[in-house]
C-alpha positions as CSV (number, residue, x, y, z in Angstrom):
1,X,0.0,0.0,0.0
2,X,2.8,2.5,0.9
3,X,4.5,2.1,-2.5
4,X,1.3,2.9,-4.3
5,X,0.8,6.0,-2.1
6,X,4.3,7.2,-2.7
7,X,4.2,6.6,-6.4
8,X,0.8,8.2,-6.7
9,X,2.0,11.3,-4.8
10,X,5.1,11.6,-7.0
11,X,3.1,11.2,-10.2
12,X,0.5,13.7,-9.1
13,X,3.2,16.3,-8.1
14,X,5.3,15.9,-11.3
15,X,2.4,15.5,-13.7
16,X,0.4,18.3,-12.1
17,X,3.3,20.7,-12.0
18,X,4.3,20.0,-15.6
19,X,0.7,20.6,-16.7
20,X,0.5,23.8,-14.7
21,X,3.9,25.1,-15.9
22,X,3.2,24.2,-19.5
23,X,-0.1,26.1,-19.5
24,X,1.7,29.0,-17.7
25,X,4.5,29.3,-20.3
26,X,2.0,29.1,-23.2
27,X,-0.2,31.8,-21.7
28,X,2.5,34.2,-20.4
29,X,5.6,33.4,-22.3
30,X,7.5,32.5,-19.1
31,X,7.6,29.6,-16.7
32,X,6.2,30.0,-13.2
33,X,8.9,31.3,-10.8
34,X,12.1,33.1,-11.6
35,X,12.7,34.7,-14.9
36,X,15.2,32.1,-16.0
37,X,13.9,28.5,-15.9
38,X,15.8,25.8,-14.0
39,X,19.0,24.0,-15.0
40,X,17.1,21.9,-17.5
41,X,16.8,24.9,-19.8
42,X,20.6,25.1,-20.1
43,X,20.6,21.4,-21.3
44,X,17.8,22.2,-23.8
45,X,19.5,25.4,-25.0
46,X,22.8,23.7,-25.4
47,X,21.4,21.5,-28.2
48,X,19.9,24.6,-29.9
49,X,16.3,24.4,-28.7
50,X,14.3,27.3,-27.1
51,X,13.2,26.3,-23.6
52,X,10.2,28.7,-23.8
53,X,8.7,26.6,-26.6
54,X,8.3,23.5,-24.4
55,X,4.9,24.3,-23.1
56,X,3.0,21.7,-25.1
57,X,5.7,19.1,-24.3
58,X,5.3,19.9,-20.5
59,X,1.5,19.5,-20.8
60,X,1.8,16.2,-22.7
61,X,4.3,14.7,-20.3
62,X,2.2,15.9,-17.3
63,X,-0.9,14.2,-18.8
64,X,1.0,11.0,-19.4
65,X,2.2,10.9,-15.8
66,X,-1.4,11.2,-14.6
67,X,-2.8,8.9,-17.3
68,X,-0.4,6.1,-16.5
69,X,-0.8,6.5,-12.8
70,X,-4.5,6.1,-13.3
71,X,-3.9,3.0,-15.5
72,X,-1.6,1.5,-12.8
73,X,-4.2,2.1,-10.1
74,X,-6.8,0.4,-12.4
75,X,-4.4,-2.6,-12.8
76,X,-3.9,-2.2,-16.5
77,X,-1.1,-4.7,-17.5
78,X,0.7,-2.2,-19.8
79,X,0.6,0.7,-17.4
80,X,3.8,-0.2,-15.5
81,X,5.8,-0.1,-18.7
82,X,4.2,3.1,-19.9
83,X,4.9,4.8,-16.5
84,X,8.5,3.6,-16.7
85,X,9.0,5.1,-20.2
86,X,7.4,8.4,-19.2
87,X,9.5,8.6,-16.2
88,X,12.7,8.0,-18.2
89,X,11.6,10.7,-20.7
90,X,11.3,13.1,-17.8
91,X,14.9,12.7,-16.5
92,X,16.0,15.8,-18.4
93,X,13.8,18.0,-16.2
94,X,16.6,19.1,-13.8
95,X,16.8,19.3,-10.8
96,X,13.5,18.3,-9.1
97,X,12.0,16.4,-12.0
98,X,15.2,14.4,-12.3
99,X,15.3,13.5,-8.6
100,X,11.6,12.6,-8.5
101,X,11.9,10.6,-11.7
102,X,14.9,8.6,-10.2
103,X,12.9,7.9,-7.0
104,X,9.9,6.9,-9.1
105,X,12.1,4.5,-11.3
106,X,13.5,2.9,-8.2
107,X,10.0,2.4,-6.7
108,X,8.7,1.0,-10.0
109,X,11.6,-1.5,-10.1
110,X,11.7,-2.5,-6.4
111,X,8.0,-2.8,-6.0
112,X,7.1,-4.0,-9.4
113,X,5.0,-6.9,-8.3
114,X,3.0,-4.7,-5.9
115,X,2.4,-2.0,-8.5
116,X,1.5,-4.3,-11.4
117,X,-1.5,-6.6,-11.8
């Protein structure tokens, strides 16, 4: 029960924040908080991408976190794999997203039998 609660909380925090911040950058042109986004924006900018154009990606990833959490809670057999892939795709979101994604991956792997059907 505890692994489900912790994974649920992490997925709701990461997914909810990404949706909120994605909507915020689309509507205001900046992310919520300081003028300069977190360290993840340096990684994105280093490969030639504009971090302020990631609003839709944030919303999609946030929705995927919540969708796959719901699917896991409903014991869908594919949900664990989808949650793992989504979590791996979020590792670039330094620093908090990376840390929470790493914790989530560990929980998925260690408590796989309890989180799957």
